[in-house]
C-alpha positions as CSV (number, residue, x, y, z in Angstrom):
1,X,1.5,9.8,-33.0
2,X,-2.1,9.1,-32.2
3,X,-2.1,6.5,-35.3
4,X,0.6,4.8,-33.4
5,X,-0.7,4.6,-29.9
6,X,-0.8,1.2,-28.7
7,X,-3.1,2.1,-25.8
8,X,-5.8,3.8,-28.4
9,X,-8.3,0.8,-28.4
10,X,-8.5,1.3,-24.3
11,X,-10.6,4.8,-25.1
12,X,-13.2,2.6,-25.9
13,X,-13.3,1.4,-22.4
14,X,-14.8,4.4,-21.4
15,X,-17.7,6.5,-21.7
16,X,-16.8,10.0,-23.0
17,X,-19.0,12.9,-23.5
18,X,-19.4,14.1,-27.2
19,X,-17.5,17.1,-27.7
20,X,-15.4,17.4,-24.0
21,X,-11.6,17.2,-23.6
22,X,-11.5,15.7,-20.4
23,X,-8.2,16.9,-18.7
24,X,-9.3,16.6,-15.0
25,X,-8.9,12.8,-14.5
26,X,-6.1,13.7,-11.6
27,X,-9.1,15.0,-9.9
28,X,-12.0,12.7,-10.8
29,X,-11.6,10.0,-13.5
30,X,-13.8,9.5,-16.6
31,X,-16.7,6.9,-16.3
32,X,-15.4,3.5,-17.4
33,X,-18.1,1.7,-19.4
34,X,-17.7,-1.6,-17.2
35,X,-19.2,0.5,-14.2
36,X,-22.9,1.0,-15.1
37,X,-23.6,-2.5,-15.6
38,X,-21.7,-4.0,-13.0
39,X,-23.5,-1.2,-10.6
40,X,-27.0,-1.7,-12.3
41,X,-26.5,-5.9,-11.5
42,X,-25.2,-5.1,-7.9
43,X,-28.6,-3.2,-6.9
44,X,-31.1,-5.1,-9.0
45,X,-30.0,-8.7,-8.3
46,X,-27.4,-8.8,-5.9
47,X,-29.2,-6.2,-3.3
48,X,-32.5,-6.4,-4.9
49,X,-32.9,-9.9,-5.1
50,X,-30.3,-12.2,-3.0
51,X,-30.6,-9.5,-0.2
52,X,-28.3,-10.0,2.7
53,X,-27.5,-13.4,1.2
54,X,-25.0,-11.3,-1.2
55,X,-22.2,-11.0,1.4
56,X,-21.5,-14.5,0.6
57,X,-23.0,-15.5,-2.5
58,X,-21.8,-12.5,-4.5
59,X,-18.5,-12.2,-2.8
60,X,-19.3,-9.1,-0.8
61,X,-17.6,-10.2,2.0
62,X,-14.1,-10.5,0.1
63,X,-14.2,-7.4,-1.9
64,X,-12.2,-5.3,0.2
65,X,-9.1,-7.6,0.0
66,X,-10.1,-8.6,-3.8
67,X,-10.1,-5.2,-4.8
68,X,-7.1,-4.3,-3.0
69,X,-5.2,-7.0,-4.8
70,X,-6.6,-5.8,-8.1
71,X,-4.9,-1.9,-7.0
72,X,-1.8,-4.1,-6.0
73,X,-1.2,-5.0,-9.2
74,X,-1.3,-1.3,-10.9
75,X,1.2,-0.1,-7.8
76,X,3.5,-2.8,-7.7
77,X,2.4,-4.8,-4.6
78,X,2.3,-8.5,-4.3
79,X,-1.1,-10.2,-3.3
80,X,-2.2,-9.9,0.3
81,X,-0.8,-6.5,0.8
82,X,-3.3,-4.1,-0.1
83,X,-7.0,-3.2,0.9
84,X,-9.6,-1.1,-0.3
85,X,-12.2,0.6,1.9
86,X,-13.2,3.8,3.7
87,X,-11.6,7.2,2.8
88,X,-8.0,8.1,1.9
89,X,-8.3,10.6,5.2
90,X,-9.2,7.4,7.3
91,X,-6.8,5.0,5.8
92,X,-4.0,7.8,6.3
93,X,-4.7,8.3,9.6
94,X,-4.6,4.6,10.4
95,X,-1.6,3.6,8.7
96,X,0.0,6.7,9.4
97,X,-0.4,5.9,13.3
98,X,0.3,2.7,13.1
99,X,3.7,3.3,11.2
100,X,4.6,6.0,13.9
101,X,3.9,2.9,16.7
102,X,6.3,0.6,15.0
103,X,9.2,3.2,15.8
104,X,8.7,4.4,19.6
105,X,11.1,6.4,21.6
106,X,11.9,8.6,18.1
107,X,10.2,12.1,18.3
108,X,10.1,13.3,15.0
109,X,7.4,13.1,11.8
110,X,8.4,14.3,8.6
111,X,6.2,15.9,6.2
112,X,6.0,18.0,3.1
113,X,4.9,21.5,3.5
114,X,3.4,21.2,-0.1
115,X,1.5,17.9,0.9
116,X,-2.1,18.0,0.1
117,X,-3.7,19.7,2.8
118,X,-5.4,16.4,4.3
119,X,-1.9,14.7,4.8
120,X,-0.6,18.0,6.9
121,X,-3.9,17.8,9.2
122,X,-3.5,14.1,9.7
123,X,0.1,14.5,10.7
124,X,-0.5,17.0,13.1
125,X,-3.0,14.8,14.3
126,X,-1.2,12.1,14.7
127,X,1.7,14.1,16.2
128,X,-0.6,15.3,19.2
129,X,-1.8,11.8,19.8
130,X,1.6,10.3,19.9
131,X,3.5,13.3,21.2
132,X,5.5,13.7,18.4
133,X,7.0,16.7,16.7
134,X,5.9,17.2,13.4
135,X,8.2,18.9,11.2
136,X,7.6,20.0,7.4
137,X,10.5,19.5,5.1
138,X,10.1,19.5,1.5
139,X,10.5,16.3,-0.6
140,X,13.9,17.6,-2.3
141,X,15.3,18.3,1.2
142,X,14.1,15.1,3.1
143,X,16.9,13.1,2.6
144,X,19.4,15.4,4.2
145,X,17.3,16.0,7.0
146,X,17.0,12.2,7.5
147,X,21.1,12.0,7.0
148,X,21.3,14.5,9.7
149,X,18.8,14.0,12.2
150,X,17.5,10.3,11.0
151,X,18.0,8.7,14.4
152,X,15.0,10.8,15.4
153,X,12.9,10.3,12.8
154,X,9.8,7.8,13.2
155,X,8.2,8.1,9.7
156,X,8.8,10.2,6.6
157,X,5.3,10.8,4.9
158,X,5.3,12.0,1.5
159,X,4.0,11.8,-1.5
160,X,5.7,10.9,-5.1
161,X,3.8,13.5,-7.1
162,X,3.4,16.8,-5.8
163,X,-0.6,17.4,-6.5
164,X,-0.5,20.9,-7.4
165,X,2.6,21.2,-10.1
166,X,2.6,17.5,-11.1
167,X,6.6,17.4,-10.2
168,X,7.6,13.8,-9.4
169,X,10.2,12.7,-6.7
170,X,12.5,10.0,-6.1
171,X,10.1,7.4,-4.2
172,X,13.3,4.8,-4.3
173,X,15.6,7.1,-3.1
174,X,13.6,8.9,-0.2
175,X,12.4,5.3,0.7
176,X,16.1,4.0,0.9
177,X,17.2,7.4,2.9
178,X,14.4,6.9,5.5
179,X,15.3,3.1,5.9
180,X,19.3,4.3,6.1
181,X,18.0,6.1,9.0
182,X,15.8,3.6,10.7
183,X,12.6,5.6,9.9
184,X,9.6,4.2,7.9
185,X,8.6,5.7,4.7
186,X,4.7,6.4,4.2
187,X,3.4,7.2,0.7
188,X,0.2,8.8,-0.4
189,X,-0.2,7.7,-4.1
190,X,-3.2,9.4,-4.9
191,X,-1.9,11.3,-7.8
192,X,0.2,8.6,-9.0
193,X,-1.6,5.1,-8.7
194,X,-3.3,4.2,-12.1
195,X,-0.6,6.9,-13.4
196,X,3.1,5.5,-13.7
197,X,4.8,2.4,-12.6
198,X,5.0,2.7,-8.8
199,X,6.8,-0.6,-7.7
200,X,5.6,-0.5,-4.0
201,X,7.7,-3.9,-3.2
202,X,10.6,-3.0,-5.3
203,X,11.5,0.0,-3.3
204,X,10.7,-1.5,-0.5
205,X,8.1,1.0,0.7
206,X,6.6,0.5,4.4
207,X,2.9,2.0,3.8
208,X,0.7,3.7,1.1
209,X,-2.5,4.9,0.9
210,X,-4.4,6.4,-2.0
211,X,-7.9,6.9,-3.6
212,X,-10.0,5.1,-6.1
213,X,-11.6,8.3,-7.7
214,X,-8.7,9.8,-9.7
215,X,-6.6,7.8,-12.3
216,X,-8.1,4.8,-11.1
217,X,-11.6,5.8,-12.1
218,X,-13.7,4.4,-9.5
219,X,-16.3,7.3,-9.3
220,X,-16.8,10.0,-7.1
221,X,-16.0,9.2,-3.2
222,X,-14.8,5.8,-4.6
223,X,-12.9,3.5,-1.6
224,X,-9.4,4.2,-1.0
225,X,-6.9,1.7,-0.3
226,X,-4.0,1.0,2.2
227,X,-0.7,-1.1,1.6
228,X,0.9,-2.7,4.3
229,X,4.0,-4.4,3.5
230,X,4.0,-8.1,4.3
231,X,6.7,-7.4,6.9
232,X,5.0,-5.1,9.0
233,X,1.7,-6.7,9.0
234,X,2.0,-8.8,12.2
235,X,3.3,-5.9,14.2
236,X,0.8,-3.7,12.4
237,X,-1.0,-2.0,15.5
238,X,-3.5,0.6,14.1
239,X,-6.0,2.9,16.0
240,X,-9.0,2.2,14.1
241,X,-10.0,-1.4,15.2
242,X,-13.1,-2.0,13.6
243,X,-14.9,-5.4,13.6
244,X,-14.3,-6.3,9.9
245,X,-10.8,-6.2,10.8
246,X,-11.2,-8.9,13.7
247,X,-9.8,-12.5,13.5
248,X,-13.4,-13.9,14.1
249,X,-15.8,-11.2,13.4
250,X,-19.1,-12.9,13.8
251,X,-18.1,-14.2,17.1
252,X,-19.0,-10.7,18.1
253,X,-16.3,-10.9,21.1
254,X,-16.2,-8.0,23.3
255,X,-12.4,-7.4,23.0
256,X,-10.6,-7.0,19.7
257,X,-8.1,-9.6,18.4
258,X,-6.7,-8.7,14.9
259,X,-7.0,-11.1,12.0
260,X,-3.8,-12.4,10.0
261,X,-2.6,-10.1,7.2
262,X,-3.9,-7.6,5.5
263,X,-7.3,-8.5,6.4
264,X,-6.7,-6.5,9.9
265,X,-6.4,-3.3,8.3
266,X,-10.0,-3.7,7.3
267,X,-12.0,-1.4,9.5
268,X,-16.0,-1.5,9.2
269,X,-18.6,-2.5,6.8
270,X,-17.2,-1.4,3.1
271,X,-19.8,0.9,0.9
272,X,-20.3,-2.4,-1.3
273,X,-22.1,-0.2,-4.0
274,X,-18.8,1.9,-4.4
275,X,-16.8,-0.9,-4.0
276,X,-18.5,-2.7,-6.9
277,X,-17.9,0.4,-8.8
278,X,-14.3,0.6,-8.3
279,X,-13.4,-3.0,-9.0
280,X,-15.6,-2.9,-12.3
281,X,-13.7,0.4,-12.8
282,X,-10.3,-1.5,-12.7
283,X,-11.0,-3.6,-15.8
284,X,-10.2,-0.7,-17.8
285,X,-6.6,-1.6,-16.9
286,X,-6.6,-5.4,-18.6
287,X,-3.9,-6.4,-20.3
288,X,-2.7,-2.8,-19.9
289,X,1.2,-2.7,-18.8
290,X,2.0,0.2,-16.5
291,X,5.2,0.8,-18.5
292,X,3.3,1.6,-21.7
293,X,1.0,3.9,-19.6
294,X,3.7,5.9,-18.5
295,X,5.3,6.3,-22.0
296,X,2.0,7.9,-23.4
297,X,1.5,10.1,-20.2
298,X,5.0,11.1,-20.9
299,X,4.0,11.8,-24.4
300,X,1.0,13.4,-23.8
301,X,2.6,15.8,-20.9
302,X,5.6,16.6,-23.3
303,X,3.5,17.5,-26.1
304,X,1.1,19.7,-23.9
305,X,4.3,21.5,-23.0
306,X,5.6,22.0,-26.4
307,X,2.2,23.3,-27.6
308,X,2.1,25.9,-24.4
309,X,5.5,27.1,-25.7
310,X,4.7,27.8,-29.1
311,X,0.9,28.7,-28.8
312,X,0.9,30.3,-25.5
313,X,4.3,32.4,-25.8
314,X,4.1,36.0,-24.9
315,X,0.1,35.5,-23.3
316,X,1.0,35.7,-19.4
317,X,1.9,31.8,-18.9
318,X,4.6,30.1,-17.2
319,X,5.5,26.7,-16.9
320,X,5.3,25.2,-13.1
321,X,5.7,21.8,-14.3
322,X,9.3,20.3,-14.6
323,X,10.4,19.5,-18.3
324,X,12.6,16.4,-17.8
325,X,10.5,13.7,-18.1
326,X,12.3,11.8,-15.2
327,X,10.6,14.8,-13.0
328,X,7.1,14.7,-14.1
329,X,4.0,12.8,-13.2
330,X,1.0,12.7,-15.4
331,X,-0.3,16.3,-15.0
332,X,1.0,19.8,-16.2
333,X,0.6,23.1,-14.6
334,X,0.3,26.5,-16.1
335,X,0.8,29.8,-13.7
336,X,-1.2,32.7,-14.6
337,X,-2.7,35.4,-13.1
338,X,-6.4,34.7,-14.1
339,X,-5.9,30.8,-13.7
340,X,-9.9,30.7,-12.3
341,X,-11.5,32.8,-15.2
342,X,-9.4,30.8,-18.0
343,X,-10.3,27.3,-16.6
344,X,-13.9,28.3,-16.4
345,X,-13.9,29.9,-19.8
346,X,-12.2,26.4,-21.0
347,X,-14.7,24.3,-19.3
348,X,-17.7,26.4,-21.2
349,X,-15.7,25.1,-24.6
350,X,-15.8,22.1,-23.4
351,X,-12.0,21.5,-22.0
352,X,-12.3,20.6,-18.5
353,X,-9.3,21.2,-16.1
354,X,-9.4,22.7,-12.9
355,X,-7.5,25.1,-11.0
356,X,-5.9,25.5,-7.9
357,X,-5.2,28.6,-5.7
358,X,-3.8,31.4,-6.1
359,X,-2.9,30.8,-9.9
360,X,-2.4,27.2,-11.2
361,X,-4.2,26.0,-14.0
362,X,-3.8,22.1,-13.9
363,X,-4.3,19.7,-16.4
364,X,-4.2,15.7,-15.7
365,X,-3.7,13.3,-18.6
366,X,-5.0,9.6,-18.3
367,X,-3.3,7.8,-20.9
368,X,-6.2,5.4,-21.1
369,X,-8.5,8.0,-22.8
370,X,-6.9,10.8,-24.2
371,X,-5.1,11.5,-27.5
372,X,-2.4,14.1,-28.9
373,X,-5.4,15.5,-31.0
374,X,-7.1,16.2,-27.4
375,X,-3.7,18.2,-26.5
376,X,-3.8,20.0,-29.3
377,X,-7.0,21.3,-29.2
378,X,-7.1,22.1,-25.7
379,X,-4.0,24.7,-26.1
380,X,-5.8,26.2,-29.2
381,X,-9.0,26.9,-27.1
382,X,-6.5,28.3,-24.3
383,X,-4.8,30.5,-26.8
384,X,-8.0,31.8,-28.0
385,X,-9.7,32.4,-24.9
386,X,-6.7,34.5,-23.5
387,X,-6.0,36.6,-26.7
388,X,-9.7,37.0,-27.2
389,X,-10.3,38.1,-23.5
390,X,-13.3,35.4,-23.4
391,X,-12.5,34.7,-19.6
392,X,-12.9,38.2,-18.7
393,X,-16.6,37.6,-19.1
394,X,-18.8,38.0,-15.9
395,X,-19.8,34.7,-16.2
396,X,-16.4,33.4,-15.5
397,X,-15.9,35.6,-12.7
398,X,-18.0,34.0,-10.2
399,X,-16.2,30.8,-8.3
400,X,-18.4,28.0,-7.1
401,X,-17.6,26.2,-3.9
402,X,-15.5,23.5,-6.0
403,X,-13.1,24.7,-8.3
């Protein structure tokens, strides 16, 4: 399988540590080779020599829109609909509240009880601010609720991939169900962007957000991004009206006048060095088709499941990720009552995944740099650990802050 991999050459675009199999790219992507020289150049020449002139001379001012368009190419968004900057939480709050404002008189905001915690916290905050009822409805049940009570729903806020199990939901169907009810569809793409074709424009999504540090490999704390469909931009009334989104930011007016287009979704001064890192990281996708990424991702995750079935049988594991390719994102999760010490022992052997409480071992597969040989090695190591009880050593029982 690896011998005929059309993406094999892309692995060289990453600086991977020797002796490490990295299966945590769904949490923090590996370091792209293009990032260190880009950041060094930005620090030493752009900042160090050109100083404040770099806002004009080196394109710092245009970076959020330029990087946004680069992300847009990977998530199926035409130019002028994505802006990069701030954190996912900030972008989520800004776009979700703006979406709800576009549907005045509707009292319900739907979100997933299995959503990432921040998504639920922000939804509750938006609900309090706008006087909306936030109802937690599982993604698989949302279409039915929209059909029954859609006239009351302002926004349906979901993720295409379950961050815990890797289950993939039907974005097109849920978006269509929202629109049929007159509601808007808001998507969190953190576990999908860069891992699979999304087609925001094709499915007619209204709003979306995502982070830059998972599959996009922009680095820890990389800028997030926000997608505002072109048809909504003129009426986009967001709560965080920072000066970078002003029509004439350097007029220094005392009242806000929104810029045209996606520029109005900008908020404050971007973290330029992190933006430089993200923009450089995205070049790892140059010449790469997202359909090819998806095909390899499915091959890797399917092979992992096959290896787990044969090598971990009878050792206390159960598969949490759907086996049907169409229902699987780019990660596989296993359940085991000793999930944390097993992940800790694996990490000590150079196979890095993570766990989510209470009992999930998560393994993320970035098709740009992982191989089927990596998969087989990882499952063999996991089998040896659980068979020998190596994970029960005291060193693997103490949990650090980040798991």
